[in-house]
C-alpha positions in Angstrom: 32.2 53.1 17.5 31.6 50.3 19.4 28.8 50.8 21.8 27.8 47.6 25.0 24.3 47.9 26.4 24.7 47.6 29.9 22.0 48.0 32.4 20.7 51.3 30.3 23.8 52.4 29.5 25.4 52.8 26.0 29.3 51.4 26.9 31.8 52.4 24.3 34.7 50.2 24.6 37.8 52.0 26.6 40.1 51.3 23.0 37.5 53.6 21.1 37.6 57.0 23.6 40.3 58.4 21.2 38.1 57.9 18.2 35.5 59.7 20.5 37.6 62.9 21.2 38.8 62.8 17.3 34.9 63.3 16.4 34.3 65.9 19.1 37.1 67.7 18.0 39.5 66.8 21.2 41.9 65.3 18.6 41.2 67.8 15.6 39.0 70.7 14.7 38.3 69.8 11.6 34.8 68.1 12.0 31.9 69.9 10.9 30.0 71.4 13.9 26.7 70.1 12.8 28.1 66.7 13.3 29.8 67.7 16.4 26.2 69.0 18.0 24.8 65.9 17.2 27.3 63.7 18.5 27.4 65.5 21.6 23.6 65.0 21.8 24.2 61.6 21.4 27.0 61.1 23.8 25.0 63.3 26.6 23.5 59.9 27.0 26.3 57.6 26.7 29.0 56.5 29.3 32.2 54.7 28.3 33.7 52.2 29.6 36.8 53.8 30.8 34.8 56.7 32.4 33.5 53.9 34.6 35.8 53.2 37.5 38.4 50.9 37.2 37.1 48.6 39.5 33.7 47.9 38.4 34.5 48.1 34.6 34.7 44.0 34.9 30.9 44.1 36.5 29.8 45.7 34.1 31.3 43.5 31.2 30.3 40.5 32.6 26.6 42.2 33.1 26.4 43.0 29.4 28.0 39.8 28.3 25.2 38.0 30.8 22.3 39.7 29.4 23.7 39.1 25.5 23.7 35.3 27.0 20.3 35.3 28.0 18.9 37.0 25.0 20.6 34.2 22.9 19.2 31.8 25.0 15.9 32.9 24.8 15.7 33.2 21.2 17.2 29.7 20.8 14.2 28.3 23.3 12.0 30.0 21.2 13.4 29.1 17.9 13.5 25.3 19.3 9.8 25.4 20.5 8.8 26.3 17.2 10.8 23.7 15.8 9.6 21.1 18.2 5.5 21.9 17.2 6.6 21.6 13.5 7.9 18.0 14.0 5.1 17.5 16.4 2.5 19.0 14.0 4.3 17.0 10.7 4.2 13.8 13.1 0.9 13.9 13.8 -0.2 14.5 10.1 1.8 11.2 9.8 0.3 9.6 12.3 -3.5 10.7 11.2 -3.1 9.5 7.4 -1.7 5.9 8.9 -4.8 5.3 11.3 -6.8 6.2 7.7 -4.9 3.7 5.8 -5.1 1.0 8.1 -9.0 1.9 9.0 -9.8 1.6 5.0 -7.5 -1.5 4.5 -9.0 -3.3 7.0 -12.7 -2.1 5.4 -10.9 -3.6 2.5 -10.0 -6.5 4.0 -13.3 -7.2 5.7 -15.3 -7.1 2.1 -13.0 -8.7 0.7 -13.5 -11.8 3.2 -17.6 -11.5 3.1 -17.3 -11.8 -0.5 -15.2 -14.6 -0.5 -17.5 -16.2 2.3 -20.1 -15.7 0.3 -19.0 -17.1 -2.8 -17.7 -20.0 -0.9 -21.4 -20.6 -0.2 -23.1 -20.3 -2.8 -20.6 -22.7 -4.4 -21.6 -25.0 -1.5 -24.7 -24.5 -2.3 -24.8 -25.1 -5.7 -22.7 -28.1 -5.4 -25.1 -29.3 -2.8 -28.1 -29.2 -5.7 -29.5 -32.1 -7.1 -30.1 -32.0 -10.8 -34.2 -33.1 -12.2 -32.2 -36.2 -13.8 -31.3 -37.5 -10.3 -34.8 -38.3 -9.4 -36.3 -41.7 -10.4 -40.1 -41.0 -12.3 -43.1 -41.9 -10.8 -47.0 -42.3 -11.5 -47.7 -39.7 -9.6 -46.0 -37.7 -6.2 -47.3 -35.9 -2.6 -47.2 -32.3 -2.4 -44.4 -33.3 0.6 -42.3 -35.2 -2.2 -42.2 -32.4 -4.5 -41.5 -29.8 -1.9 -38.8 -32.6 -0.9 -37.5 -32.0 -4.7 -37.7 -28.6 -4.8 -35.5 -27.9 -1.2 -32.7 -30.8 -3.0 -32.9 -28.9 -6.1 -33.1 -24.8 -5.2 -30.4 -23.1 -3.2 -30.4 -23.6 0.2 -30.8 -19.8 0.4 -33.8 -19.3 -2.0 -35.5 -21.8 -1.4 -38.0 -20.1 0.9 -38.1 -17.1 -2.5 -39.2 -20.2 -4.9 -41.8 -21.9 -2.7 -43.6 -18.5 -2.1 -44.3 -18.2 -5.4 -44.9 -21.8 -6.2 -47.6 -21.3 -3.1 -49.3 -18.4 -5.0 -49.7 -19.8 -8.4 -50.2 -23.2 -7.8 -50.2 -24.7 -3.4 -47.7 -27.5 -5.6 -49.6 -28.8 -7.9 -48.0 -29.8 -10.2 -51.1 -30.5 -12.5 -53.0 -27.4 -12.2 -54.0 -26.0 -14.9 -55.5 -22.1 -15.1 -58.8 -22.1 -16.5 -58.5 -19.2 -18.1 -54.8 -19.0 -19.6 -53.7 -22.7 -19.8 -50.8 -21.8 -17.5 -49.5 -25.3 -16.3 -47.9 -27.1 -13.2 -46.1 -26.3 -10.2 -45.0 -22.5 -11.7 -47.6 -22.1 -14.1 -45.8 -21.5 -16.9 -47.3 -20.0 -20.4 -48.0 -21.5 -22.4 -47.0 -25.3 -20.5 -45.1 -26.3 -23.1 -42.5 -23.7 -22.5 -40.7 -26.1 -20.2 -40.1 -28.8 -22.5 -36.7 -27.2 -22.8 -35.8 -29.0 -19.1 -37.2 -32.2 -20.0 -39.8 -34.1 -22.4 -41.5 -35.0 -19.4 -42.2 -31.5 -18.2 -46.5 -32.4 -17.6 -46.1 -35.5 -15.6 -42.8 -34.6 -13.7 -42.3 -32.4 -11.1 -38.5 -32.2 -10.8 -39.1 -31.3 -14.7 -41.2 -28.1 -13.6 -38.5 -27.6 -10.9 -35.9 -27.3 -13.3 -37.7 -25.1 -15.7 -38.9 -22.2 -13.3 -35.6 -22.1 -11.2 -34.0 -21.5 -14.7 -36.8 -18.6 -15.7 -36.6 -17.1 -12.2 -32.6 -17.0 -12.1 -32.5 -15.9 -16.1 -35.2 -13.1 -16.2 -34.9 -11.8 -11.6 -31.4 -13.4 -11.4 -32.9 -15.2 -8.1 -36.1 -16.9 -7.1 -36.0 -13.7 -4.6 -35.8 -11.6 -7.5 -38.6 -13.0 -8.8 -40.4 -13.2 -5.3 -39.6 -8.8 -5.1 -40.9 -8.3 -8.8 -44.3 -11.1 -7.9 -44.9 -8.8 -4.8 -45.4 -5.6 -6.6 -46.9 -6.9 -9.3 -48.7 -10.0 -8.1 -47.3 -12.0 -11.2 -44.1 -12.9 -12.5 
């Protein structure tokens, strides 16, 4: 038996009245007494649509449909709200991922740009230095002349470190000899004849000594600044 819940009443459709009568024994006496009692208990709280005055039936039916429509609308609103929240959550996650990726891409681009500029500076520095053979040999050289040679042979970003070492080792005297060890020249090579690999005139040509000293520092410490860092810790290199 179908019922329509309206304002606290369980309203049965008018077409179900005959069936109700059959259940309670009005139309047939074959229904068990227990079922009769159960139905009567339920029927006590039930108002049949047929029992409502004809003038109010349309109003009751309308109220019932309104309640059903309101319930359906509420359910639809809740579902739409949940769907919107989920969509917003997914979109927020996508936006956050996109922002993170964009930030990482920017950092990577900046890193590559720094490396590119550094490489260009190193190439420019290397291309601007002069080889020892490009200097004309002289009978003697002043400290200023030797330093000028070094500035033209040593990369600009390494010159100060190279200069610091030469200051401590020989005070820019290309003829300096250590009386104890026999170390020789600007960078105090030991033994001095090691510098012959840079040129046969290693004893008298500051450019040859600078060339050898720069090669030694690069080969053993990576650069003059690497050699200077070691010197600061050990007072030798």
